[in-house]
LUMTI-546571 format. One record per residue: residue in one letter; x, y, z of N, C-alpha, C in turn. Coordinates in nm, 4 decimals. Example, Ala and Ser with C-alpha at 12.3 -4.5 7.8 and 13.67 -1.06 7.14 Angstrom:
<sites>
(site A,(1.3190,-0.5690,0.7800),(1.2300,-0.4500,0.7800),(1.3200,-0.3300,0.7800)),
(site S,(1.2850,-0.2250,0.7080),(1.3670,-0.1060,0.7140),(1.2900,0.0030,0.7870)),
</sites>
This chain:
<sites>
(site M,(0.0789,-0.1096,0.0033),(-0.0319,-0.0070,0.0444),(0.0741,0.1643,-0.0162)),
(site F,(0.2141,0.1260,0.0412),(0.2634,0.2294,0.0668),(0.3973,0.1777,0.0240)),
(site D,(0.4163,0.1390,-0.1015),(0.5530,0.0692,-0.1770),(0.5885,0.1947,-0.2501)),
(site F,(0.4816,0.3168,-0.2867),(0.5347,0.4219,-0.3161),(0.6779,0.4808,-0.2194)),
(site I,(0.6253,0.4746,-0.1357),(0.7122,0.5538,-0.0183),(0.8318,0.4611,0.0240)),
(site L,(0.7774,0.3212,0.1006),(0.8838,0.2617,0.1096),(0.9573,0.1757,0.0603)),
(site G,(0.9640,0.1887,-0.1053),(1.0044,0.1520,-0.1644),(1.1610,0.2531,-0.1895)),
(site P,(1.1588,0.3673,-0.2459),(1.2650,0.4426,-0.2167),(1.3813,0.4515,-0.0903)),
(site A,(1.2464,0.4420,0.0005),(1.3330,0.4488,0.1161),(1.4464,0.3070,0.1532)),
(site Y,(1.3527,0.2012,0.0758),(1.4209,0.0693,0.1090),(1.5811,0.1018,0.0454)),
(site D,(1.5338,0.0930,-0.0915),(1.6566,0.0948,-0.1580),(1.7754,0.2294,-0.1302)),
(site A,(1.7546,0.3502,-0.0509),(1.8413,0.4144,-0.0565),(1.9033,0.3945,0.0805)),
(site T,(1.8217,0.2962,0.1435),(1.8456,0.2613,0.3146),(1.9419,0.1243,0.2658)),
(site A,(1.8952,0.0441,0.2031),(1.9735,-0.0954,0.1447),(2.1374,-0.0255,0.0889)),
(site A,(2.1323,0.0766,-0.0059),(2.2413,0.0781,-0.0830),(2.3357,0.1641,0.0767)),
(site L,(2.2926,0.2072,0.1363),(2.3675,0.2595,0.2178),(2.4298,0.1764,0.3130)),
(site A,(2.3353,0.0849,0.3792),(2.3956,0.0077,0.4191),(2.4886,-0.0889,0.4121)),
(site G,(2.4999,-0.1357,0.2459),(2.5816,-0.1806,0.1962),(2.7195,-0.1205,0.1878)),
(site L,(2.7537,0.0225,0.2022),(2.8652,0.0911,0.2367),(2.9190,0.0722,0.3686)),
(site I,(2.8166,0.1098,0.4870),(2.8875,0.1536,0.6124),(2.8418,0.0507,0.6937)),
(site G,(2.6967,-0.0430,0.6554),(2.6401,-0.1061,0.7650),(2.5123,-0.0588,0.7772)),
(site A,(2.4252,-0.1546,0.8581),(2.3058,-0.1177,0.8256),(2.2898,0.0011,0.9848)),
(site A,(2.3331,-0.0373,1.0625),(2.3284,0.0422,1.2279),(2.4205,0.1866,1.1818)),
(site P,(2.5057,0.1891,1.1561),(2.5528,0.3284,1.0971),(2.4612,0.4145,1.0201)),
(site A,(2.4256,0.3020,0.9174),(2.3090,0.3775,0.8219),(2.2198,0.5044,0.8841)),
(site I,(2.1536,0.3955,1.0095),(2.0662,0.4224,1.0815),(2.0949,0.5773,1.1410)),
(site V,(2.1752,0.5408,1.2322),(2.2715,0.6889,1.2591),(2.2545,0.8088,1.1792)),
(site L,(2.3296,0.7773,1.0734),(2.3617,0.8734,0.9785),(2.2085,0.9343,0.9134)),
(site L,(2.1013,0.8651,0.8568),(1.9748,0.9039,0.8462),(1.9188,0.9822,0.9443)),
(site T,(1.9380,0.9664,1.0635),(1.8571,0.9880,1.1918),(1.9295,1.1330,1.2148)),
(site L,(2.0596,1.1185,1.1844),(2.1289,1.2708,1.1898),(2.0597,1.3757,1.0700)),
(site L,(2.0265,1.3106,0.9376),(2.0187,1.3944,0.8076),(1.8480,1.4315,0.8883)),
(site V,(1.7978,1.3701,0.9417),(1.6474,1.4209,0.9457),(1.6447,1.5077,1.0566)),
(site R,(1.7354,1.5014,1.1609),(1.7263,1.5980,1.2459),(1.7817,1.7400,1.1838)),
(site L,(1.8867,1.7007,1.1058),(1.9101,1.8532,1.0281),(1.7721,1.9158,0.9593)),
(site A,(1.7452,1.8568,0.9198),(1.6459,1.8643,0.8287),(1.4871,1.9596,0.9146)),
(site L,(1.4986,1.8822,1.0064),(1.3842,1.9281,1.1168),(1.4440,2.0542,1.2229)),
(site L,(1.5561,2.1006,1.1904),(1.6042,2.1812,1.2834),(1.5470,2.3339,1.3035)),
(site P,(1.5105,2.3849,1.1841),(1.4088,2.5333,1.1551),(1.3122,2.5080,1.2621)),
(site L,(1.2395,2.3754,1.2695),(1.1165,2.3854,1.3537),(1.1628,2.4036,1.5286)),
(site G,(1.2865,2.2702,1.5165),(1.3597,2.3015,1.6527),(1.3852,2.4534,1.7126)),
(site I,(1.4160,2.5259,1.6054),(1.4451,2.6617,1.6500),(1.3139,2.7443,1.7224)),
(site R,(1.2272,2.7156,1.6155),(1.1142,2.7882,1.6608),(1.0233,2.7533,1.7737)),
(site Q,(1.0604,2.5858,1.7915),(1.0097,2.5684,1.9548),(1.0922,2.6367,2.0550)),
(site A,(1.2083,2.6175,2.0290),(1.3122,2.7062,2.1106),(1.2572,2.8433,2.1509)),
(site K,(1.2160,2.8919,2.0423),(1.1888,3.0516,2.0654),(1.0239,3.0616,2.1454)),
(site I,(0.9482,2.9308,2.1399),(0.7857,2.9517,2.1820),(0.8320,2.9223,2.3464)),
(site Q,(0.9232,2.8487,2.3879),(0.9931,2.7960,2.5384),(0.9886,2.9565,2.6187)),
(site R,(1.0847,2.9821,2.5225),(1.0805,3.1588,2.5728),(1.0438,3.2348,2.6204)),
(site V,(0.9350,3.2300,2.5383),(0.8183,3.2964,2.5082),(0.7065,3.2786,2.6154)),
(site R,(0.7302,3.1253,2.6538),(0.6315,3.0555,2.7469),(0.6884,3.1039,2.8912)),
(site Q,(0.8100,3.1100,2.9196),(0.9072,3.1654,3.0543),(0.8594,3.3099,3.0262)),
(site K,(0.8365,3.3870,2.9236),(0.8376,3.5274,2.9668),(0.7002,3.5353,2.9925)),
(site L,(0.5995,3.4370,3.0108),(0.4518,3.5067,3.0274),(0.4218,3.4144,3.1693)),
(site A,(0.5085,3.3444,3.2460),(0.4499,3.2869,3.3106),(0.3996,3.3254,3.4493)),
(site P,(0.4841,3.4658,3.4827),(0.4247,3.5429,3.6196),(0.2629,3.5864,3.5474)),
(site D,(0.2747,3.6276,3.4143),(0.0995,3.6678,3.4071),(0.0458,3.5574,3.3895)),
(site L,(0.0790,3.4247,3.3448),(-0.0281,3.3424,3.3709),(-0.0617,3.2865,3.5084)),
(site A,(0.0475,3.3152,3.6123),(0.0305,3.2457,3.7300),(-0.0951,3.3800,3.8117)),
(site K,(-0.0897,3.5029,3.7547),(-0.1678,3.5828,3.8060),(-0.3400,3.5619,3.7498)),
(site L,(-0.3473,3.5222,3.6377),(-0.4635,3.4988,3.5967),(-0.5206,3.3502,3.6318)),
(site R,(-0.4287,3.2763,3.6832),(-0.4676,3.1595,3.7361),(-0.5518,3.1834,3.8844)),
(site K,(-0.4734,3.3032,3.9777),(-0.4886,3.3369,4.0996),(-0.6271,3.4199,4.0847)),
(site R,(-0.6622,3.4943,3.9831),(-0.7720,3.5991,3.9683),(-0.8819,3.5092,3.9048)),
(site H,(-0.8475,3.4241,3.8314),(-0.9520,3.3367,3.7897),(-0.9580,3.1760,3.8382)),
(site A,(-0.9521,3.1890,3.9896),(-0.9387,3.0368,3.9838),(-1.0976,2.9719,3.9822)),
(site N,(-1.2131,3.0240,4.0467),(-1.3097,2.9678,4.0617),(-1.4194,2.9881,3.9142)),
(site D,(-1.3629,3.0646,3.8200),(-1.3895,3.0375,3.6825),(-1.3306,2.9714,3.5631)),
(site P,(-1.3128,2.8673,3.5692),(-1.2070,2.8333,3.4523),(-1.2766,2.8580,3.2845)),
(site E,(-1.3698,2.8616,3.2645),(-1.3890,2.9252,3.1389),(-1.3090,3.0666,3.0980)),
(site R,(-1.3678,3.1595,3.2017),(-1.3084,3.2833,3.2097),(-1.1310,3.2383,3.1921)),
(site M,(-1.0636,3.1850,3.2894),(-0.9112,3.1933,3.2807),(-0.8978,3.1497,3.1575)),
(site A,(-0.9807,3.0231,3.0827),(-0.9132,2.9501,2.9465),(-0.9279,3.1018,2.8259)),
(site R,(-1.0154,3.1640,2.8573),(-1.0561,3.2820,2.7741),(-0.9185,3.3751,2.7666)),
(site E,(-0.9140,3.3978,2.8902),(-0.7506,3.4861,2.9227),(-0.6458,3.4371,2.8838)),
(site V,(-0.6308,3.3352,2.9026),(-0.4993,3.2459,2.8713),(-0.4608,3.2418,2.7538)),
(site Q,(-0.5671,3.2422,2.6803),(-0.5857,3.2402,2.5561),(-0.5413,3.3622,2.4383)),
(site A,(-0.6184,3.4947,2.4929),(-0.5702,3.6173,2.4547),(-0.4468,3.6520,2.4960)),
(site L,(-0.3740,3.5921,2.6252),(-0.2646,3.6019,2.6313),(-0.1285,3.5785,2.5779)),
(site Y,(-0.1698,3.4547,2.5364),(-0.0976,3.3854,2.4092),(-0.0577,3.4460,2.3072)),
(site A,(-0.2048,3.4666,2.2419),(-0.2362,3.5734,2.1402),(-0.1446,3.6592,2.1207)),
(site G,(-0.1596,3.7248,2.2030),(-0.1258,3.8650,2.2050),(0.0694,3.8614,2.1700)),
(site A,(0.1170,3.7528,2.2130),(0.2657,3.7453,2.2436),(0.2783,3.6707,2.0714)),
(site G,(0.1824,3.6056,2.0469),(0.2185,3.5765,1.9104),(0.2455,3.4566,1.8940)),
(site T,(0.1620,3.3656,1.9705),(0.1760,3.2010,1.9544),(0.0610,3.1440,2.0593)),
(site S,(0.0413,3.0239,2.0978),(-0.0445,2.9538,2.1737),(-0.0517,2.8581,2.2749)),
(site M,(-0.1172,2.8130,2.3559),(-0.0555,2.6852,2.4596),(-0.0475,2.5728,2.3650)),
(site F,(-0.0695,2.5424,2.2371),(-0.0444,2.4168,2.1756),(0.0469,2.4288,2.0876)),
(site A,(0.1506,2.5066,2.1047),(0.2555,2.5840,1.9667),(0.3778,2.4601,2.0331)),
(site G,(0.4622,2.4348,1.9350),(0.5724,2.3697,1.9474),(0.6105,2.2147,1.9701)),
(site V,(0.5126,2.2022,1.8732),(0.4797,2.0623,1.8976),(0.5166,1.9602,1.7751)),
(site G,(0.5115,2.0491,1.6747),(0.5623,2.0179,1.5267),(0.7263,1.9409,1.5159)),
(site T,(0.8189,1.9525,1.5895),(0.8864,1.8205,1.5963),(0.8566,1.6989,1.6189)),
(site G,(0.8141,1.7357,1.6929),(0.7569,1.5550,1.7513),(0.6716,1.4670,1.6264)),
(site L,(0.5622,1.5260,1.5845),(0.4428,1.5154,1.5055),(0.5498,1.4997,1.3637)),
(site A,(0.6721,1.5833,1.3420),(0.6976,1.5892,1.1731),(0.8280,1.4330,1.1895)),
(site Q,(0.8036,1.3642,1.3058),(0.9039,1.2505,1.3333),(0.8076,1.1233,1.2964)),
(site I,(0.6851,1.1365,1.3279),(0.5833,1.0209,1.3116),(0.6488,0.9450,1.1673)),
(site P,(0.6330,1.0287,1.0290),(0.6853,0.9739,0.9333),(0.7738,0.8689,0.9472)),
(site F,(0.8672,0.9148,0.9817),(1.0314,0.8884,0.9788),(1.0169,0.7281,1.0442)),
(site V,(0.9703,0.7474,1.1890),(0.9653,0.6541,1.2454),(0.8561,0.5420,1.1851)),
(site F,(0.7856,0.5650,1.1035),(0.6584,0.4846,1.0719),(0.7553,0.3675,0.9305)),
(site V,(0.8234,0.5043,0.8916),(0.8865,0.4397,0.7542),(0.9669,0.3363,0.7773)),
(site L,(1.0226,0.3588,0.8940),(1.1716,0.2844,0.9871),(1.1461,0.1391,0.9913)),
(site Y,(1.0043,0.1384,1.0940),(0.9396,0.0549,1.1314),(0.9028,-0.0618,0.9858)),
(site N,(0.8689,0.0230,0.9348),(0.7989,-0.0885,0.8043),(0.9325,-0.1245,0.7522)),
(site L,(1.0632,-0.0586,0.7104),(1.1852,-0.0756,0.6989),(1.2240,-0.2580,0.7260)),
(site F,(1.2201,-0.2620,0.8837),(1.2942,-0.3750,0.9762),(1.1446,-0.4378,0.9957)),
(site S,(1.0414,-0.4247,0.9399),(0.9833,-0.5388,1.0140),(0.8769,-0.6497,0.9071)),
(site H,(0.9195,-0.5932,0.7462),(0.8532,-0.6710,0.6462),(0.9352,-0.7839,0.5593)),
(site P,(0.9276,-0.8637,0.5733),(1.0414,-0.9274,0.4567),(1.0741,-0.9028,0.3015)),
(site V,(0.9343,-0.8391,0.2594),(0.9066,-0.8300,0.1534),(0.8880,-0.6494,0.1033)),
(site I,(0.9419,-0.5703,0.0427),(0.9179,-0.4444,0.0298),(0.9112,-0.4022,-0.1189)),
(site A,(0.7960,-0.3547,-0.1696),(0.8262,-0.3525,-0.3377),(0.8169,-0.4353,-0.4142)),
(site G,(0.7881,-0.5638,-0.3814),(0.8455,-0.6623,-0.4772),(1.0004,-0.7043,-0.4389)),
(site Q,(1.0965,-0.6546,-0.3253),(1.1930,-0.7376,-0.3247),(1.2635,-0.7972,-0.1884)),
(site Q,(1.3631,-0.9041,-0.1858),(1.3743,-0.8816,-0.0566),(1.4428,-0.8470,0.0234)),
(site N,(1.3612,-0.8412,0.1576),(1.4290,-0.7302,0.2462),(1.5924,-0.7352,0.2917)),
(site V,(1.6711,-0.7256,0.2462),(1.7635,-0.8217,0.2625),(1.8231,-0.6932,0.4411)),
(site L,(1.7290,-0.5819,0.4597),(1.7924,-0.4765,0.5793),(1.7654,-0.5969,0.7403)),
(site M,(1.6428,-0.6989,0.6797),(1.6195,-0.8121,0.8163),(1.7000,-0.8669,0.8476)),
(site T,(1.8334,-0.9031,0.7747),(1.9355,-1.0001,0.8106),(2.0275,-0.9247,0.8764)),
(site H,(2.0503,-0.7723,0.9193),(2.1381,-0.6883,0.9674),(2.1604,-0.6904,1.1327)),
(site S,(2.2515,-0.7345,1.1812),(2.2079,-0.6804,1.3466),(2.3417,-0.5628,1.3791)),
(site A,(2.3184,-0.5369,1.5092),(2.3863,-0.4618,1.5705),(2.4268,-0.4935,1.7024)),
(site L,(2.5534,-0.5051,1.7481),(2.6045,-0.5586,1.8710),(2.5114,-0.6738,1.9085)),
(site S,(2.5140,-0.8095,1.8360),(2.4543,-0.9152,1.8134),(2.3132,-0.9439,1.8415)),
(site V,(2.2623,-0.8050,1.7949),(2.0426,-0.7970,1.8409),(2.0071,-0.7784,1.6793)),
(site P,(1.9681,-0.8675,1.6026),(1.8698,-0.8390,1.5090),(1.7998,-0.6878,1.4905)),
(site L,(1.8406,-0.6324,1.3742),(1.7932,-0.4811,1.3381),(1.6302,-0.5036,1.3645)),
(site S,(1.5780,-0.5957,1.3082),(1.4565,-0.6814,1.3036),(1.3496,-0.6696,1.4188)),
(site E,(1.4142,-0.6845,1.4973),(1.3129,-0.7763,1.6364),(1.3239,-0.6655,1.7611)),
(site H,(1.1901,-0.6668,1.8042),(1.1850,-0.6152,1.9406),(1.1797,-0.6721,2.0599)),
(site L,(1.2167,-0.6081,2.1753),(1.2275,-0.6887,2.3003),(1.2155,-0.8152,2.3215)),
(site G,(1.0280,-0.8661,2.3094),(1.0219,-1.0042,2.3488),(1.0731,-1.1044,2.2868)),
(site A,(1.0785,-1.0403,2.1183),(1.1537,-1.1321,2.0549),(1.2650,-1.1908,2.0617)),
(site V,(1.3746,-1.0863,2.1166),(1.5353,-1.1141,2.1327),(1.5034,-1.1840,2.2451)),
(site V,(1.4139,-1.1483,2.3866),(1.4051,-1.2542,2.5159),(1.3968,-1.3627,2.4811)),
(site A,(1.2912,-1.3877,2.3732),(1.2488,-1.5198,2.3343),(1.3736,-1.6177,2.2691)),
(site H,(1.4478,-1.5868,2.2131),(1.5851,-1.6187,2.1320),(1.7094,-1.6202,2.1444)),
(site S,(1.7414,-1.5305,2.2891),(1.8287,-1.5317,2.3686),(1.8294,-1.5652,2.4841)),
(site G,(1.6949,-1.5737,2.5896),(1.6969,-1.5557,2.7284),(1.7113,-1.4350,2.7596)),
(site L,(1.6703,-1.4661,2.9023),(1.6124,-1.3194,2.9577),(1.7451,-1.2328,2.9966)),
(site F,(1.8791,-1.3118,2.9999),(1.9987,-1.2587,3.0302),(2.1168,-1.2756,2.9361)),
(site G,(2.0811,-1.3344,2.8027),(2.1418,-1.3715,2.7076),(2.2154,-1.2042,2.6680)),
(site G,(2.3268,-1.2153,2.5980),(2.4267,-1.0845,2.5801),(2.3129,-0.9569,2.4864)),
(site P,(2.2227,-1.0552,2.3357),(2.1434,-0.9612,2.2910),(2.0522,-0.8857,2.3468)),
(site T,(1.9537,-0.9660,2.4632),(1.8357,-0.9460,2.5236),(1.9520,-0.7793,2.6090)),
(site L,(2.0547,-0.8008,2.7151),(2.1417,-0.7384,2.7808),(2.1494,-0.5563,2.6707)),
(site V,(2.1955,-0.5970,2.5620),(2.1984,-0.4672,2.4625),(2.1072,-0.3942,2.4149)),
(site F,(1.9613,-0.4756,2.4167),(1.8583,-0.4438,2.4228),(1.8102,-0.3207,2.5486)),
(site V,(1.8643,-0.4010,2.6535),(1.7864,-0.3437,2.8059),(1.8717,-0.2433,2.7977)),
(site G,(2.0187,-0.2285,2.7550),(2.0981,-0.0922,2.7487),(2.0456,-0.0158,2.6914)),
(site L,(2.0049,-0.0176,2.5929),(1.9564,0.0611,2.4721),(1.7973,0.1139,2.5424)),
(site L,(1.7200,0.0583,2.6132),(1.6126,0.1347,2.6652),(1.6917,0.1882,2.7902)),
(site V,(1.7857,0.1951,2.8524),(1.8149,0.2433,3.0030),(1.8667,0.3950,2.9331)),
(site L,(1.9584,0.4203,2.8206),(2.0224,0.5323,2.7588),(1.8953,0.5697,2.7133)),
(site I,(1.8002,0.5410,2.6404),(1.6959,0.6241,2.6397),(1.6150,0.6802,2.7309)),
(site A,(1.5780,0.6138,2.8378),(1.5167,0.6642,2.9304),(1.6141,0.7578,2.9935)),
(site L,(1.7407,0.7592,3.0071),(1.8050,0.8514,3.0723),(1.7865,0.9731,2.9931)),
(site V,(1.7866,0.9654,2.8885),(1.7815,1.0819,2.7996),(1.6608,1.1434,2.7896)),
(site A,(1.5644,1.0988,2.8478),(1.4051,1.0728,2.8477),(1.4216,1.1667,2.9876)),
(site W,(1.4998,1.1089,3.0374),(1.4730,1.1812,3.2010),(1.5440,1.3455,3.2043)),
(site Q,(1.6331,1.3788,3.1206),(1.6840,1.4571,3.0975),(1.5987,1.5764,2.9955)),
(site S,(1.5396,1.5205,2.9415),(1.3831,1.5774,2.8534),(1.3170,1.6228,2.9196)),
(site S,(1.2891,1.5271,3.0238),(1.1439,1.6195,3.0929),(1.1947,1.7230,3.1786)),
(site R,(1.3232,1.7157,3.2575),(1.3523,1.8554,3.3516),(1.3546,1.9700,3.2583)),
(site L,(1.4077,1.9703,3.1316),(1.3464,2.0904,3.0379),(1.2295,2.1569,3.0015)),
(site V,(1.0800,2.0696,3.0550),(0.9562,2.0586,2.9928),(0.9088,2.2215,3.1087)),
(site I,(0.8706,2.2517,3.0115),(0.8084,2.4076,3.0682),(0.6385,2.3440,3.0905)),
(site G,(0.6495,2.3311,3.1931),(0.4527,2.3191,3.2223),(0.3760,2.4235,3.2309)),
(site T,(0.2915,2.4458,3.1444),(0.1685,2.5328,3.2059),(0.0298,2.4829,3.2364)),
(site P,(0.0170,2.5275,3.3571),(-0.1135,2.4579,3.4153),(-0.2374,2.5041,3.3818)),
(site E,(-0.2257,2.6024,3.2821),(-0.3402,2.6390,3.2695),(-0.4038,2.5175,3.0920)),
(site M,(-0.2773,2.4567,3.0716),(-0.2716,2.3884,2.9719),(-0.3414,2.2262,3.0023)),
(site P,(-0.4906,2.1777,2.9316),(-0.5191,2.0618,2.9567),(-0.4348,1.9500,2.9373)),
(site G,(-0.4161,1.8812,3.0510),(-0.3310,1.7408,3.0501),(-0.1517,1.8372,3.0463)),
(site S,(-0.1481,1.9414,3.0990),(-0.0261,1.9553,3.1031),(0.0933,1.9158,3.1822)),
(site G,(0.0087,1.8470,3.3196),(0.0793,1.7854,3.3844),(0.1495,1.6330,3.3657)),
(site L,(0.0973,1.6027,3.2266),(0.1443,1.4978,3.1596),(0.2461,1.5050,3.0674)),
(site L,(0.2646,1.6648,3.0505),(0.4092,1.6875,2.9749),(0.5619,1.6366,3.0106)),
(site K,(0.5727,1.6354,3.1381),(0.6645,1.5823,3.2001),(0.7086,1.4300,3.2161)),
(site L,(0.5575,1.3650,3.1630),(0.6004,1.2054,3.1422),(0.6046,1.1720,2.9944)),
(site L,(0.5580,1.2866,2.8483),(0.5604,1.2065,2.7836),(0.6709,1.1712,2.7302)),
(site P,(0.8018,1.2557,2.7487),(0.9478,1.1706,2.7203),(0.9571,1.0389,2.7530)),
(site Y,(0.8913,0.9843,2.8492),(0.9458,0.8446,2.8793),(0.8531,0.7620,2.8074)),
(site G,(0.7651,0.8096,2.7093),(0.7117,0.7224,2.6091),(0.7907,0.6551,2.5256)),
(site T,(0.8993,0.7154,2.4986),(1.0072,0.7025,2.4452),(1.0601,0.5279,2.4336)),
(site V,(1.0568,0.5352,2.5868),(1.1099,0.4054,2.6557),(1.0018,0.2844,2.6278)),
(site L,(0.9094,0.3109,2.6053),(0.7642,0.1922,2.5719),(0.8022,0.1994,2.4386)),
(site A,(0.7905,0.3115,2.3664),(0.7532,0.2462,2.2388),(0.9002,0.1930,2.1897)),
(site A,(1.0135,0.2217,2.2061),(1.1528,0.1338,2.1754),(1.1346,-0.0183,2.2026)),
(site A,(1.0829,-0.0430,2.3572),(1.0572,-0.1702,2.3565),(0.9459,-0.2401,2.2409)),
(site F,(0.8412,-0.1648,2.1824),(0.7842,-0.3094,2.1132),(0.8365,-0.2775,1.9821)),
(site L,(0.9363,-0.1516,1.9465),(0.9236,-0.1551,1.8088),(1.0777,-0.2110,1.7924)),
(site P,(1.0825,-0.2417,1.6750),(1.2449,-0.3034,1.5930),(1.3618,-0.2479,1.6880)),
(site F,(1.4423,-0.3055,1.7286),(1.6130,-0.2451,1.7334),(1.6549,-0.1433,1.6613)),
(site A,(1.6210,-0.1258,1.5487),(1.5948,-0.0410,1.4167),(1.5848,0.0891,1.4804)),
(site A,(1.4766,0.1035,1.5194),(1.3522,0.2425,1.5401),(1.3769,0.2652,1.7083)),
(site G,(1.4144,0.2002,1.8021),(1.5020,0.2050,1.9012),(1.6287,0.2573,1.8670)),
(site V,(1.7342,0.2686,1.7963),(1.8598,0.3490,1.7586),(1.8340,0.4526,1.7290)),
(site Y,(1.6822,0.4897,1.6406),(1.6765,0.5896,1.6086),(1.5634,0.6621,1.7098)),
(site L,(1.5323,0.6264,1.7468),(1.4876,0.7417,1.8841),(1.5902,0.7619,1.9845)),
(site L,(1.6566,0.7011,1.9990),(1.7907,0.7164,2.1235),(1.8555,0.8127,2.0567)),
(site I,(1.8578,0.8141,1.9265),(1.9850,0.9687,1.8529),(1.8838,1.0692,1.8472)),
(site S,(1.7666,1.0360,1.8162),(1.6634,1.1468,1.7850),(1.6443,1.2272,1.9033)),
(site T,(1.6368,1.1385,2.0584),(1.5716,1.2223,2.1815),(1.6878,1.3040,2.2183)),
(site A,(1.8246,1.2215,2.2000),(1.9114,1.2757,2.2418),(1.9576,1.4165,2.1564)),
(site W,(1.9287,1.4368,2.0201),(1.9277,1.5631,1.9405),(1.8710,1.6572,1.9958)),
(site T,(1.7307,1.6141,2.0477),(1.6265,1.7048,2.1011),(1.6662,1.7505,2.2551)),
(site T,(1.7235,1.6597,2.3192),(1.7342,1.6962,2.4457),(1.8780,1.8104,2.4567)),
(site T,(1.9576,1.7795,2.3465),(2.0567,1.8711,2.3491),(2.0316,1.9968,2.2801)),
(site E,(1.9616,2.0234,2.1466),(1.8911,2.1143,2.0963),(1.8285,2.1865,2.1983)),
(site R,(1.7739,2.1503,2.2677),(1.6657,2.2329,2.3774),(1.7733,2.3642,2.4766)),
(site R,(1.8478,2.2226,2.5280),(1.9455,2.3131,2.6201),(2.0342,2.4528,2.5586)),
(site L,(2.1170,2.3915,2.4290),(2.1351,2.5265,2.3495),(2.0998,2.6157,2.2891)),
(site L,(1.9902,2.5834,2.2891),(1.8781,2.6938,2.2468),(1.8310,2.7927,2.3202)),
(site A,(1.8153,2.6955,2.4311),(1.7628,2.7674,2.5789),(1.8850,2.8823,2.6225)),
(site V,(1.9494,2.8963,2.5982),(2.0181,2.9754,2.5770),(2.0193,3.1544,2.5598)),
</sites>
């Protein structure tokens, strides 16, 4: 169904993997994707700075209209609009990566792509098949087998990056569900456990990029 996308993506990835290996190819492609998304990252950093400046005014509105949630919501929206942004701005970078994760997942989960035998399924990194998720790795190598420990190590690294990322999140009490914002980065850990190892490598590099980018651009 998506051969018109997966076909060219497979050809490019397989060619690159043949030159430098599948795992380095994933790292290189991840870096290229993040470079392409850099303008969105810069915009998100600007939005974060605006939110920091608005924090005192938001606190006043919360106190003033504590008993009138609808009025508070209108006032908050007006405050954001006056600053040229909104409560929900700045999620573009995360949403823009969904297609890339989708493509990577399919490249390492289908034996045949666009009528071609998928050679990417035969590649591994640090003894872990790039096409297998955590459950499959445990089933094949055991709970304390080398590949399992490598996969768990990847999840630990992603969790550490998620922890760093959550510390950079600026919560906005007036935003519905804003208390969950600091927990969202940990969703990458859960996703990586159920996705092929290749997708986990992408998530690690990409989330580390995001965290570093936020730190640098927040200055």
